[in-house]
C-alpha positions as CSV (number, residue, x, y, z in Angstrom):
1,M,-37.6,-45.2,-60.0
2,L,-35.7,-44.4,-57.5
3,F,-31.7,-44.3,-57.3
4,N,-32.2,-46.9,-54.3
5,D,-35.4,-49.1,-55.7
6,P,-34.0,-52.5,-56.8
7,I,-35.8,-52.1,-60.6
8,F,-33.0,-49.0,-61.0
9,L,-30.2,-50.7,-58.9
10,F,-30.7,-54.3,-60.3
11,I,-32.3,-53.8,-64.0
12,F,-32.3,-50.2,-65.5
13,L,-28.4,-48.9,-64.0
14,P,-26.9,-52.4,-65.4
15,I,-27.9,-51.9,-68.7
16,V,-28.2,-48.5,-69.3
17,V,-24.5,-48.2,-68.3
18,I,-23.4,-51.4,-70.0
19,L,-25.0,-50.0,-73.4
20,F,-23.6,-46.8,-72.8
21,H,-19.7,-47.3,-72.6
22,W,-20.7,-50.3,-75.9
23,I,-21.9,-47.5,-77.6
24,R,-18.8,-45.2,-76.7
25,R,-16.8,-47.5,-77.7
26,D,-18.2,-49.1,-81.1
27,V,-20.6,-46.9,-82.5
28,G,-19.4,-42.9,-81.4
29,G,-19.8,-40.9,-78.7
30,G,-22.8,-38.8,-79.9
31,A,-24.6,-42.2,-80.4
32,S,-23.9,-42.9,-76.6
33,M,-25.7,-39.5,-75.5
34,V,-28.4,-40.5,-77.2
35,L,-28.9,-43.8,-75.6
36,I,-28.3,-41.7,-72.5
37,V,-30.8,-38.8,-73.2
38,A,-33.6,-41.6,-74.5
39,A,-32.7,-43.9,-71.2
40,S,-33.2,-40.3,-68.9
41,I,-37.0,-40.0,-71.2
42,F,-37.9,-43.5,-70.0
43,F,-36.5,-42.7,-66.3
44,Y,-38.3,-39.6,-66.0
45,G,-41.5,-41.3,-67.6
46,W,-41.4,-43.8,-65.0
47,W,-42.9,-41.4,-62.8
48,N,-46.0,-39.8,-64.9
49,P,-45.5,-40.1,-68.6
50,P,-48.2,-37.7,-69.3
51,Y,-45.6,-35.1,-68.1
52,L,-43.1,-36.4,-70.4
53,L,-44.8,-33.8,-72.8
54,L,-44.1,-30.5,-70.3
55,L,-40.6,-31.9,-69.7
56,L,-40.0,-32.1,-73.7
57,G,-41.8,-29.1,-74.5
58,S,-39.5,-27.2,-71.7
59,V,-36.5,-28.5,-73.8
60,L,-37.7,-27.7,-77.3
61,F,-39.0,-24.2,-76.2
62,N,-36.0,-23.3,-74.8
63,Y,-33.5,-24.6,-76.9
64,A,-34.9,-22.7,-79.3
65,V,-35.1,-19.3,-77.4
66,T,-31.1,-20.0,-76.8
67,H,-30.6,-20.5,-80.0
68,Q,-31.5,-17.0,-80.9
69,L,-29.9,-15.7,-78.2
70,L,-26.9,-16.8,-79.2
71,K,-27.5,-14.9,-82.6
72,S,-28.8,-12.1,-81.3
73,P,-28.5,-11.4,-77.8
74,S,-31.7,-9.6,-77.6
75,R,-32.8,-7.9,-73.5
76,L,-36.5,-8.9,-75.1
77,L,-36.2,-12.4,-75.8
78,L,-34.5,-12.9,-72.6
79,I,-37.7,-11.7,-70.8
80,V,-39.5,-13.2,-72.4
81,G,-37.8,-16.7,-72.2
82,V,-37.4,-16.2,-68.3
83,L,-41.4,-15.2,-67.6
84,V,-42.3,-18.3,-69.6
85,N,-40.8,-20.1,-67.6
86,I,-41.0,-18.7,-64.6
87,A,-45.0,-18.9,-65.5
88,V,-45.2,-22.7,-66.3
89,L,-43.5,-23.2,-62.9
90,G,-46.0,-20.9,-61.3
91,Y,-48.7,-23.0,-62.5
92,F,-47.8,-26.2,-62.1
93,K,-46.2,-25.2,-58.6
94,Y,-48.4,-22.7,-56.9
95,R,-51.5,-23.0,-58.3
96,N,-53.1,-24.8,-55.7
97,F,-51.3,-22.6,-53.1
98,F,-52.6,-19.4,-54.2
99,M,-56.0,-20.9,-54.6
100,E,-56.1,-22.4,-50.8
101,N,-54.8,-18.9,-50.1
102,I,-58.1,-17.8,-52.3
103,G,-60.4,-19.8,-50.4
104,L,-59.4,-19.0,-47.6
105,L,-60.2,-15.4,-47.8
106,L,-63.4,-15.8,-49.9
107,G,-64.9,-18.7,-47.0
108,E,-66.8,-21.8,-47.5
109,G,-67.9,-22.8,-50.6
110,W,-64.8,-21.9,-53.5
111,Q,-63.8,-25.2,-54.7
112,F,-61.0,-25.7,-57.1
113,E,-59.1,-28.7,-58.8
114,E,-56.0,-29.5,-57.4
115,I,-52.9,-30.3,-60.1
116,F,-50.1,-32.6,-59.9
117,I,-47.1,-30.9,-59.3
118,P,-44.7,-32.1,-61.8
119,L,-41.2,-33.9,-60.6
120,A,-38.4,-32.1,-60.8
121,I,-40.1,-28.7,-62.6
122,S,-38.0,-26.5,-60.1
123,F,-34.8,-28.3,-61.3
124,F,-35.2,-28.2,-64.6
125,T,-36.7,-24.9,-65.0
126,F,-34.3,-23.0,-62.9
127,Q,-31.0,-24.9,-65.0
128,Q,-32.7,-23.4,-68.0
129,V,-33.4,-20.0,-67.0
130,A,-29.5,-20.0,-66.0
131,L,-28.7,-21.0,-69.5
132,L,-30.5,-18.4,-71.0
133,V,-29.2,-15.8,-68.9
134,D,-25.9,-17.2,-69.8
135,A,-26.6,-17.4,-73.8
136,H,-27.9,-13.3,-73.3
137,D,-24.8,-12.1,-71.6
138,G,-22.5,-14.0,-73.7
139,Q,-21.1,-16.7,-71.1
140,I,-22.1,-19.4,-73.7
141,K,-21.1,-19.2,-77.0
142,R,-22.6,-21.8,-79.1
143,V,-25.1,-25.0,-77.7
144,K,-26.1,-28.4,-79.7
145,F,-29.2,-29.5,-79.2
146,L,-27.5,-33.0,-78.4
147,D,-25.7,-31.3,-76.0
148,F,-28.7,-29.4,-74.5
149,A,-31.3,-32.0,-74.3
150,T,-28.5,-34.0,-72.3
151,F,-28.2,-31.2,-70.0
152,V,-31.1,-30.8,-69.1
153,I,-32.7,-34.2,-69.1
154,L,-29.4,-36.1,-67.9
155,F,-31.4,-38.6,-65.4
156,P,-28.7,-38.8,-62.8
157,Q,-29.4,-35.0,-61.5
158,L,-32.8,-34.1,-63.5
159,I,-35.1,-34.8,-60.1
160,A,-33.4,-33.3,-57.3
161,G,-29.8,-31.6,-58.4
162,P,-27.4,-30.9,-58.3
163,I,-28.0,-27.6,-60.1
164,V,-25.7,-27.5,-62.9
165,L,-24.5,-24.7,-64.8
166,Y,-24.3,-25.6,-69.0
167,R,-20.9,-24.0,-68.8
168,E,-19.3,-26.4,-66.5
169,M,-20.8,-28.9,-69.2
170,D,-20.1,-28.1,-72.2
171,K,-16.7,-29.4,-72.5
172,Q,-17.5,-32.4,-71.1
173,F,-20.3,-32.9,-73.8
174,Q,-17.7,-32.0,-76.3
175,S,-15.0,-34.1,-75.3
176,L,-18.3,-36.8,-75.0
177,R,-19.4,-36.6,-78.3
178,N,-15.9,-36.0,-79.9
179,G,-14.4,-39.6,-78.2
180,S,-11.5,-38.0,-75.4
181,G,-14.2,-38.2,-72.6
182,A,-12.9,-39.9,-69.3
183,G,-14.7,-42.9,-70.8
184,L,-14.5,-45.6,-68.0
185,S,-11.3,-44.2,-65.8
186,L,-13.9,-42.4,-63.6
187,F,-16.3,-45.5,-63.2
188,G,-14.2,-46.8,-60.3
189,L,-14.7,-43.6,-58.4
190,G,-18.3,-43.5,-59.5
191,I,-19.2,-47.1,-57.6
192,V,-17.2,-45.8,-54.8
193,T,-19.2,-42.6,-54.5
194,F,-22.7,-44.2,-55.5
195,I,-22.1,-46.9,-52.7
196,L,-21.8,-44.1,-49.8
197,G,-24.3,-42.2,-50.9
198,L,-26.6,-45.3,-51.2
199,F,-25.8,-45.4,-47.5
200,K,-26.5,-42.6,-46.5
201,K,-30.1,-42.5,-47.4
202,V,-30.8,-46.2,-47.2
203,A,-29.1,-47.0,-43.7
204,L,-28.7,-43.8,-42.2
205,A,-31.1,-41.5,-43.2
206,D,-33.7,-44.1,-42.8
207,G,-33.1,-45.3,-40.3
208,I,-33.5,-42.0,-38.1
209,A,-36.3,-41.3,-40.0
210,P,-39.2,-42.6,-37.9
211,F,-38.1,-41.1,-35.1
212,A,-38.7,-37.5,-36.8
213,D,-41.3,-38.9,-38.4
214,S,-43.4,-39.9,-34.9
215,V,-42.5,-36.2,-33.2
216,F,-43.5,-34.1,-36.0
217,S,-47.1,-35.9,-36.2
218,V,-48.2,-34.7,-32.8
219,A,-46.4,-31.6,-32.5
220,D,-49.3,-30.7,-29.6
221,Q,-48.2,-33.8,-27.5
222,L,-45.1,-33.4,-27.2
223,T,-42.2,-33.2,-24.4
224,M,-39.1,-30.9,-23.9
225,L,-36.9,-33.7,-24.5
226,E,-39.3,-35.1,-27.5
227,A,-39.5,-32.1,-29.8
228,W,-35.7,-31.5,-28.8
229,G,-34.8,-35.4,-30.2
230,G,-37.4,-35.2,-33.0
231,V,-35.6,-31.9,-34.3
232,I,-31.9,-33.1,-34.0
233,A,-33.7,-36.2,-35.4
234,Y,-34.8,-34.6,-38.8
235,T,-31.4,-32.4,-38.9
236,L,-30.1,-35.0,-39.2
237,Q,-32.2,-37.3,-41.4
238,L,-32.7,-34.1,-44.4
239,Y,-28.7,-34.0,-44.3
240,F,-27.7,-37.8,-44.5
241,D,-31.2,-38.1,-47.3
242,F,-30.2,-35.1,-49.9
243,S,-26.3,-35.6,-49.2
244,G,-26.8,-38.9,-50.3
245,Y,-28.6,-38.5,-53.5
246,S,-26.1,-35.7,-54.3
247,D,-23.4,-38.1,-53.6
248,M,-25.7,-41.0,-55.9
249,A,-26.3,-38.2,-58.8
250,V,-22.3,-37.2,-58.7
251,G,-21.3,-41.1,-58.4
252,L,-24.0,-41.6,-61.7
253,G,-22.3,-38.9,-63.7
254,M,-18.9,-40.5,-63.1
255,M,-20.1,-43.9,-64.4
256,F,-21.3,-42.0,-67.6
257,G,-17.5,-40.2,-67.1
258,L,-19.5,-37.2,-66.6
259,L,-18.0,-34.6,-63.3
260,L,-21.2,-33.5,-61.7
261,P,-21.0,-30.3,-59.3
262,I,-20.6,-31.2,-55.5
263,N,-23.4,-30.3,-52.9
264,F,-22.6,-30.3,-49.8
265,N,-19.0,-29.7,-47.8
266,L,-19.4,-30.8,-44.2
267,P,-22.4,-28.3,-43.6
268,Y,-22.9,-29.1,-39.9
269,R,-19.3,-28.0,-39.0
270,A,-20.6,-24.3,-40.1
271,T,-19.3,-21.4,-37.4
272,S,-21.6,-18.8,-38.7
273,M,-25.2,-18.4,-41.3
274,I,-22.7,-17.4,-44.2
275,D,-20.4,-20.2,-43.7
276,F,-23.5,-22.8,-43.5
277,W,-24.7,-21.8,-47.1
278,K,-21.2,-22.0,-48.5
279,R,-21.7,-25.6,-47.1
280,W,-25.4,-26.8,-47.9
281,H,-27.0,-26.8,-51.4
282,I,-24.2,-25.2,-52.4
283,T,-25.1,-25.7,-56.3
284,M,-28.8,-24.0,-55.3
285,T,-26.6,-21.2,-53.2
286,R,-24.5,-20.3,-56.1
287,F,-27.7,-20.3,-58.5
288,F,-29.3,-17.4,-56.5
289,M,-26.0,-15.6,-55.5
290,M,-25.5,-15.4,-59.5
291,Y,-28.9,-14.8,-60.5
292,L,-31.2,-13.0,-58.1
293,Y,-28.7,-11.8,-55.3
294,S,-25.9,-10.2,-57.0
295,P,-27.8,-8.2,-60.2
296,I,-30.0,-7.0,-56.9
297,A,-27.0,-5.9,-55.1
298,L,-25.4,-4.9,-57.8
299,S,-27.6,-2.9,-59.6
300,V,-28.2,-1.1,-55.7
301,M,-24.9,-0.6,-55.6
302,R,-24.8,1.3,-59.1
303,K,-27.5,3.6,-58.0
304,S,-25.3,4.6,-54.5
305,I,-22.6,5.8,-56.3
306,L,-24.7,8.0,-58.6
307,N,-26.8,9.4,-55.8
308,D,-24.0,9.6,-53.0
309,W,-26.0,7.1,-50.4
310,S,-24.8,6.7,-47.0
311,K,-23.3,3.9,-46.4
312,Q,-26.0,2.4,-43.8
313,N,-28.4,3.1,-46.6
314,Q,-26.1,1.0,-49.0
315,F,-25.5,-1.8,-47.1
316,L,-30.0,-2.2,-46.0
317,L,-30.2,-1.8,-49.9
318,G,-27.4,-3.6,-50.7
319,V,-26.8,-6.6,-48.9
320,V,-30.0,-7.0,-46.5
321,V,-32.6,-6.1,-49.3
322,P,-31.5,-8.9,-51.1
323,I,-30.7,-11.3,-48.5
324,I,-34.5,-10.6,-47.5
325,I,-35.5,-11.1,-51.2
326,T,-33.3,-14.4,-52.2
327,F,-33.8,-16.7,-49.0
328,L,-38.0,-16.2,-49.5
329,V,-38.3,-16.6,-52.8
330,S,-35.5,-19.5,-52.2
331,G,-37.7,-20.7,-49.6
332,L,-40.8,-20.3,-52.1
333,W,-38.8,-22.5,-54.6
334,H,-38.5,-25.5,-52.0
335,G,-42.3,-25.4,-52.3
336,A,-45.8,-23.8,-52.2
337,A,-46.6,-23.4,-48.5
338,W,-45.8,-20.8,-45.8
339,T,-43.9,-22.6,-43.8
340,F,-41.3,-22.7,-46.5
341,V,-41.5,-19.1,-46.7
342,A,-41.0,-18.6,-42.8
343,F,-38.0,-21.4,-43.8
344,G,-36.6,-19.0,-46.2
345,A,-37.6,-16.0,-43.6
346,V,-35.6,-17.4,-40.1
347,N,-32.2,-18.5,-42.5
348,A,-32.4,-14.7,-44.1
349,L,-32.8,-13.1,-40.7
350,G,-29.7,-15.3,-39.5
351,L,-27.7,-14.0,-42.0
352,V,-28.8,-10.7,-41.6
353,V,-28.1,-10.7,-38.4
354,N,-24.1,-12.5,-39.4
355,H,-23.9,-9.2,-42.0
356,I,-24.3,-6.6,-39.4
357,W,-22.5,-8.6,-37.1
358,K,-19.5,-8.3,-39.5
359,E,-20.1,-5.0,-41.2
360,W,-20.4,-3.5,-37.5
361,Q,-17.2,-5.6,-36.6
362,L,-18.6,-6.8,-33.3
363,P,-15.9,-9.5,-31.6
364,R,-16.3,-12.4,-33.1
365,P,-17.6,-15.2,-30.7
366,N,-15.9,-18.3,-29.8
367,I,-15.7,-20.7,-32.6
368,F,-18.3,-23.2,-30.5
369,I,-20.5,-20.7,-29.7
370,G,-20.2,-19.4,-33.1
371,W,-21.4,-23.4,-34.5
372,L,-24.1,-23.5,-31.5
373,L,-25.7,-20.1,-32.6
374,T,-25.9,-21.5,-36.3
375,M,-27.1,-24.7,-35.7
376,L,-29.7,-23.7,-33.2
377,T,-30.9,-21.3,-36.4
378,I,-30.4,-23.8,-38.9
379,M,-32.8,-26.3,-36.7
380,V,-35.5,-23.7,-36.2
381,S,-35.9,-23.4,-40.1
382,F,-35.7,-27.3,-40.3
383,V,-38.4,-26.8,-38.2
384,Y,-40.7,-24.9,-40.6
385,F,-39.1,-26.9,-43.3
386,R,-40.4,-30.1,-42.1
387,A,-43.9,-28.9,-40.3
388,D,-47.5,-29.5,-41.9
389,S,-47.9,-26.0,-40.5
390,I,-47.2,-23.1,-38.8
391,A,-49.3,-23.5,-35.9
392,N,-47.1,-27.2,-36.0
393,A,-44.0,-25.7,-36.2
394,N,-44.8,-23.1,-33.5
395,L,-45.8,-25.4,-31.5
396,I,-42.4,-27.8,-31.5
397,I,-40.3,-24.8,-30.9
398,L,-42.1,-23.5,-28.2
399,T,-42.4,-27.0,-26.6
400,M,-38.4,-26.8,-26.8
401,M,-37.9,-23.7,-25.0
402,D,-40.6,-24.8,-22.1
403,P,-39.1,-25.8,-19.3
404,A,-42.6,-27.0,-18.4
405,S,-42.8,-29.5,-20.6
406,L,-39.1,-31.8,-19.6
407,I,-40.2,-35.1,-19.0
408,F,-37.3,-37.7,-18.4
409,P,-37.8,-40.7,-19.7
410,N,-37.8,-44.3,-18.1
411,W,-35.1,-45.8,-19.2
412,L,-32.9,-43.2,-16.7
413,S,-34.1,-44.7,-14.0
414,Y,-31.3,-47.6,-14.8
415,Y,-29.0,-45.2,-14.3
416,A,-30.5,-43.5,-11.2
417,D,-30.3,-46.2,-9.5
418,Y,-26.9,-46.9,-10.4
419,L,-25.6,-43.3,-9.7
420,G,-27.6,-43.6,-6.5
421,I,-30.2,-41.1,-7.3
422,P,-33.7,-41.9,-5.8
423,W,-35.9,-42.2,-8.7
424,H,-38.8,-41.4,-7.1
425,T,-37.1,-37.8,-8.0
426,L,-37.5,-38.6,-11.1
427,S,-40.8,-40.5,-11.3
428,V,-42.8,-37.4,-12.0
429,F,-41.3,-37.6,-15.4
430,S,-41.4,-41.0,-16.3
431,S,-43.9,-40.8,-18.8
432,G,-41.3,-39.4,-21.8
433,T,-41.5,-42.1,-24.6
434,Y,-37.4,-41.6,-25.9
435,T,-35.8,-44.7,-25.9
436,V,-32.0,-45.8,-25.7
437,R,-31.8,-46.5,-29.8
438,M,-33.1,-42.6,-30.8
439,V,-30.5,-41.4,-28.6
440,G,-27.6,-43.8,-30.3
441,W,-28.9,-43.2,-33.9
442,I,-28.9,-39.4,-32.7
443,V,-25.4,-39.6,-31.2
444,V,-24.2,-41.8,-34.5
445,L,-24.9,-39.7,-36.9
446,V,-23.8,-36.5,-35.4
447,L,-20.3,-37.8,-34.9
448,L,-20.8,-39.2,-38.5
449,S,-22.2,-35.4,-39.7
450,L,-19.0,-33.4,-38.1
451,L,-16.3,-36.0,-38.3
452,L,-16.2,-37.6,-41.6
453,K,-15.3,-36.3,-44.9
454,N,-16.8,-35.5,-47.3
455,R,-15.9,-38.0,-50.2
456,P,-16.5,-36.3,-53.2
457,L,-14.8,-33.7,-52.5
458,H,-11.5,-35.8,-51.7
459,L,-12.0,-38.7,-54.7
460,H,-8.1,-38.1,-55.5
461,E,-7.3,-39.4,-51.9
462,I,-9.1,-42.9,-52.4
463,R,-6.9,-45.6,-53.4
464,P,-8.0,-49.4,-53.7
465,T,-7.2,-51.1,-50.7
466,V,-8.3,-54.1,-48.5
467,T,-9.9,-52.0,-46.3
468,L,-12.1,-50.2,-48.7
469,A,-13.2,-52.9,-49.8
470,I,-14.2,-54.3,-46.8
471,S,-15.6,-51.2,-45.6
472,L,-17.9,-50.9,-49.3
473,S,-19.1,-54.4,-48.8
474,V,-19.8,-54.0,-45.6
475,M,-21.8,-50.8,-46.3
476,L,-23.8,-52.4,-49.5
477,W,-24.6,-55.5,-47.8
478,L,-26.3,-53.5,-45.0
479,T,-28.1,-50.9,-47.5
480,L,-29.1,-53.9,-50.0
481,G,-30.9,-55.9,-46.8
482,W,-33.1,-52.9,-46.3
483,L,-34.3,-52.2,-49.7
484,D,-37.7,-54.3,-49.6
485,E,-39.2,-50.5,-49.4
486,P,-37.5,-48.1,-50.5
487,S,-38.5,-44.7,-49.5
488,T,-38.5,-41.9,-52.3
489,F,-35.7,-38.9,-51.8
490,I,-37.2,-36.0,-49.6
491,Y,-36.0,-33.0,-52.2
492,F,-37.9,-35.1,-54.9
493,Q,-41.2,-33.3,-53.7
494,F,-39.5,-29.7,-55.4
């Protein structure tokens, strides 16, 4: 069941919201939490019922470990708990990847049965790993089972985040159980945020998706302009698809009186790689910084002080190495393929260069140059993120840099004639397949990604006005017109 599926929008969501607030008002907050857990189990089971056992087993196991860690913070128990989670994730998500690579080494004759990757396993595994670490470190004082189950299974963020920390939801769950939660006070803002996210996904991301798909499906047949257009189109598709989902998740949370963390803050305005990763998939970046990068960096820092390391070694081992490890793991977290490893490696390289630039106190480039270099790096990484193989990704990137493949589209003949440029000088480049429609989509979405405020960060600015009502009505009308064949969200595969 997708957030943009008519079954979700017109049947599941209205029923759950109405029942939730009715039960919360007339029965109690605890009962309403039981309802939302049950609804979330149904929501997850809609995809693949057998994997409900995996999700529920994960919840029960991690609650038991958390409960014990709160009673007695054993480091051994923490290690066992984390390793079990990683082992389960590794088996289901990376087994096919490793078996395929073993097959490449052994040659023909190697056969294995592929397994289906459970939906959302990366997200609910990482949330629970973070909870185990926080319980061990004393960041959490107590956890009730109902709160724990709601934290993990809550359907607005179960499938693709945001990656939530228990400490930022604990008090909200307590307030909901005690009847002192936000109630319906956030409901209107939730509707606004959800509609904005739905519009981003259905109208914008799905609107430009065919241009990106057509380019990445014929990596060996592209012209220079086609390669650039396809990569820019995918860069925009990914942003509006994932930020649209995240906005919808935040909006859904508000409908139930819960505030989920923001995942995006105008990332395509970033003027450095460091800045970009403070704006893009914020909750994932936070997770890796808190639970992978920082522990490695702090451990190295302690050793450097004890052993009186040089400043260069401190920087190399305390900054560069943790960045590389973190982003290679981040790449693999996204998917079990070498393309995702390359995606992580490109981002790691960009961040390392950024940190070296700061460490050596080199002159800062002006804002436009910084933005351009950042976006070029990000787009190269997204080529690997989207391509179905390293070879095809390399083909697209090489084509983007190959002036010999520069072929202008036919529609430029009109402008050439208008400007008095003899068309025969361009006719040898007239076999390109770009259209005015594609260029129009790219221009509009680039402007929207750069100029529009990230509304979930500024909800206090939203006031009921005629303009807002008309705008939302138009967006909703356009969106509903394209719901006949809902497409999945890109991050659902992770």
